[in-house]
matplotlib code that plots the C-alpha trace (Angstrom):
import matplotlib.pyplot as plt

x = [135.3, 131.1, 130.0, 126.3, 124.8, 121.0, 120.4, 116.5, 114.7, 115.3, 117.1, 120.5, 119.6, 122.7, 125.8, 129.3, 131.4, 134.5, 134.9, 131.1, 127.7, 124.2, 121.7, 118.1, 114.7, 114.1, 110.5, 109.0, 108.8, 105.6, 103.5, 100.9, 102.8, 101.6, 104.5, 106.4, 107.2, 107.2, 110.0, 111.9, 111.5, 113.1, 115.6, 116.4, 117.0, 119.2, 121.2, 122.1, 122.7, 125.1, 127.0, 127.2, 128.7, 131.7, 130.3, 127.4, 124.7, 127.2, 128.6, 125.6, 126.3, 122.1, 119.0, 116.3, 112.6, 109.3, 106.0, 102.4, 101.4, 103.4, 101.8, 102.8, 106.2, 105.2, 105.2, 108.5, 110.3, 109.3, 111.4, 114.2, 114.7, 115.2, 117.5, 119.9, 122.5, 123.1, 126.7, 126.3, 123.3, 123.1, 122.0, 118.3, 114.9, 112.2, 108.5, 104.7, 104.8, 102.9, 104.4, 104.3, 102.1, 99.7, 100.2, 103.7, 103.3, 107.3, 110.8, 114.0, 117.4, 120.9, 124.1, 126.7, 130.9, 132.9, 134.9]
y = [-118.9, -118.6, -117.5, -117.8, -115.4, -115.9, -119.4, -120.7, -123.3, -122.5, -119.3, -117.2, -113.7, -112.8, -114.7, -112.8, -114.4, -112.4, -108.4, -108.3, -109.4, -110.2, -109.9, -112.2, -110.1, -109.1, -108.5, -107.4, -109.3, -107.6, -107.8, -106.1, -102.7, -99.7, -99.4, -96.9, -98.7, -102.9, -99.9, -99.1, -103.2, -104.2, -101.3, -102.5, -106.1, -105.1, -103.4, -106.2, -108.7, -106.2, -106.0, -109.6, -109.3, -106.6, -103.6, -101.2, -99.5, -96.9, -99.2, -100.5, -100.6, -101.1, -102.0, -103.1, -102.3, -104.1, -102.5, -104.8, -101.0, -99.0, -95.8, -96.6, -95.4, -91.9, -93.6, -96.3, -93.1, -92.3, -94.9, -94.4, -90.4, -91.0, -94.3, -93.5, -91.8, -89.0, -89.4, -92.7, -93.3, -96.8, -97.0, -98.3, -99.1, -99.6, -101.8, -103.0, -106.6, -109.3, -110.4, -114.4, -113.0, -110.5, -108.3, -107.8, -104.2, -103.8, -106.5, -104.5, -107.1, -105.3, -105.7, -104.4, -104.2, -106.0, -102.8]
z = [118.9, 119.0, 122.4, 122.6, 125.0, 126.9, 125.4, 125.1, 124.3, 120.3, 120.6, 122.1, 123.0, 122.0, 120.1, 119.6, 116.7, 115.7, 117.2, 115.9, 118.8, 117.0, 119.2, 118.5, 118.0, 122.3, 122.5, 126.2, 129.5, 130.5, 127.3, 129.3, 129.2, 126.9, 123.4, 124.7, 128.3, 125.7, 124.2, 126.7, 128.9, 125.3, 125.3, 129.6, 128.0, 125.1, 127.2, 129.9, 126.8, 125.5, 129.2, 129.3, 126.0, 126.8, 124.8, 125.5, 123.0, 122.2, 119.9, 118.0, 114.4, 113.2, 114.6, 112.8, 115.0, 114.1, 115.1, 115.7, 114.5, 112.9, 114.6, 117.6, 116.0, 117.7, 120.9, 120.8, 119.8, 122.5, 125.2, 122.4, 122.2, 126.2, 125.8, 122.7, 123.3, 120.9, 119.7, 119.0, 116.9, 115.1, 111.6, 112.1, 110.3, 111.4, 109.6, 110.8, 110.7, 113.0, 115.8, 117.8, 120.5, 119.4, 123.4, 121.8, 120.2, 119.5, 119.0, 118.2, 116.8, 116.0, 116.3, 117.5, 117.8, 121.1, 122.9]

ax = plt.figure().add_subplot(projection="3d")
ax.plot(x, y, z, "-o")
ax.set_aspect("equal")
plt.show()
């Protein structure tokens, strides 16, 4: 069975299949925030999607973070470190790439196990 959550015009915010939850790339609802603020916004969206799917950040297996400017990594990491459960760190990569909206500073996607 495949369950699609938070469907939009072109994508689902998350897809549940088997024991896994696949997150679409999440971007800030408020693009006027700085990188730390946008990251916190995105992480709150991830918390909400995982809750709807029946899991939580403690079950994240891997996360991919895309920054519009890699020099924003320290600001992104400040929000990440506040949010992260140190006992449940996922595998993670961070890269720089242009994002669709130039006002977006960060996009995050990942895969989580169901609880």
